[in-house]
N, C-alpha and C positions, 0 to 999 in steps of 0.2 A: 767279110772286114767290110760293108758300104752300107752307110747311116742315112736313111733314110726319116721325112719328117710324115706323121700318122695325129689324127685324132683319134679321141676314145669316142664312139656309136654311141655304146652301154654301158652299165652300171650291173652289175648282181647281186650284190651285197648276199644273197643268199649263198650263192654259190663261191662268192669269192672273184668272180673275173669280170674280166670287162671285155668287151665289143673292142676293136682296134681296123680304122681303116688307112693304108699310104695318103699321103695329102698328093707327094708327087707323084706323078708319072716315071720309075725306072726304064733305063733306055732297052733291056731285053727284060721279058717274062720270068718275075723271080720262082724258084722250084716251091713246092709247098707240098704237105703232106696232106692224108684223105683219111677222113674216118670209118672206119673198122664196123664192126658191130658187138657191140661190147654185151649187145645182150644172152651173144652166147660160147662165154671164156667161161671154162670150167678150170676146177681146180686144178693144177698142179701143171697149169699152160705155162709155159714157155712165156717171161714180156724181160722186153729191157727198156728201162728209165735212160732219160735223153735229158743235164741239166743245166747249171752254172754251177756248182754245188761251192755250200757260204760263202756264195758267193765272189769267190775267188777264182776257180778252177773254171774256167769257161769249155761248154760242150766235155763236159763228162758224161761218164755211159756207165749205170749197173748194171745186170743181170736179175731177172731170180724169175722167178715162180708168183701167181694166181694163190696166194695163203687162204680168202677168201670178199667172199661178195656179199652183198647188201650191208654191210655195215656200217650202225651210227653210232657219230664221234661226235664230240665238244672238242676244235679244239682251241688256242689262242693261241694270242703272240705276243710279242716281247714287248710290246703296251699297253696287257694285259685283258685287251678283245678278244672274246668269247665270238665263236658260231657253233652252232649243230647242224653235219654232215651228216647226209642220208644217202642209204645206197651206195657208197663209196665202196672200189674195191680196195683190199688188201696183200698189198705185196712185199716178198722176203728182198724187193733190190731196193737197194739202196737211197735213198732220197733225204739231203740232206737241207738243213735251209738254203735258201738262194734255186733249189729246185722247183717251186712250185712252178705250176705252168707252160715247162715242161712237159713231153712230148710222153706216155705209157706204151709205147708202140709192140705190137703183136710180133708174131715172126715173118709179116708177112712185111712188114714195112708201115702197116694203117698203123692212126691213132685209135686205141679204142681207153685211155683216158688220160687225165691232166692231172699231174700232180700236183698235191695240193695239198698234204701233211706229213707227217712221218712224227712216232712217242718217243717225246722224251726219256721217256724210262728203260730200252728194251732196245735192244740193237736189232736195226732193220723190221723193223716192226710198222712200214707206211705205206698212204692211201692214196687215191689219184681216182678223180669222179670221171665216174660213166665215162664217157663218150658219147654215148646217142644221148642224156642230157643235155652237155654243153654243143650237142649238134641241132636240137631243139630248142637255144635259144640263139645259136644262131639265126635258126630257120625263120626267128621271131624276130630277132631285128633286120634279116632280109625283106623279112611283109609287109612288115606293119612300120618299122625305122623303132623302135623298143621293146623292150622284151612283154610282153603278152603273159600272163598266166593268171587263170578259171582262178575264182574259189567262192564259198556258199557266200560266207558273210554270214555265220552263224553262231551263237553263243549264248551260252545256257549256262546253264549254275545247278547241282548236284542241291537236291528236292532236302531238305533236312525237318526234322518235326519242328522244328523253332521256323524255319519259310514257310511250312503247312502252316503254320497258325498265323501269321504275319501277313500270308495273300490268301488265309480262306481256303485254303486247299484243300480237291477227295481224299490225299493221301499224302504218306508222308518217305513215299522209296522213288525212284527215276529224275527224271531231268527237266527243267523245267530254261524252255527256250526262251532269248529275251530276243528282239528283236533289234537284226543289229545296224549302226549305225553306217547312211549312204555316205560317199566318197567329197558330195558337199557339202555335209553335215558335219565332216572329219575335221576337214578346211576351214569352218567357221573356230 
């Protein structure tokens, strides 16, 4: 029941999470959860979802099982924005609008996921970001002060007969690698 001021340290639009930090110092240390090893999750394992169901029912708890691992989904919000999330955990624990950002716990009370989406067309088909992926984001912010992700920066196009003809290529199959632009070139 105590309110605290926070600042946003980093936002991750790819995962739809933000890293927050308290700006005031609490009188007593705050209780906290720890990350569990989400890479060890198994189908049928019991999980517990905690959140604010429908943004109306604080501290709602539901229990279910891990129904799927390493799923890829396209999630959309009420504003019509969508994002593709990869490697998510599927669970039948009820996750409702308002539960996003809440923990998905194992029976040891460790965070194995962060609740992120539910299927509108089905009952209890819900999804959570794996804890090991969220932990990498947290570690990046702790280490670098921002979210750092490596990328190759390779762009390509598939070779067709027309592309072969236009570019005097020796073959009409495969991929043509195109030089990507640097961050400085993208800023221009």
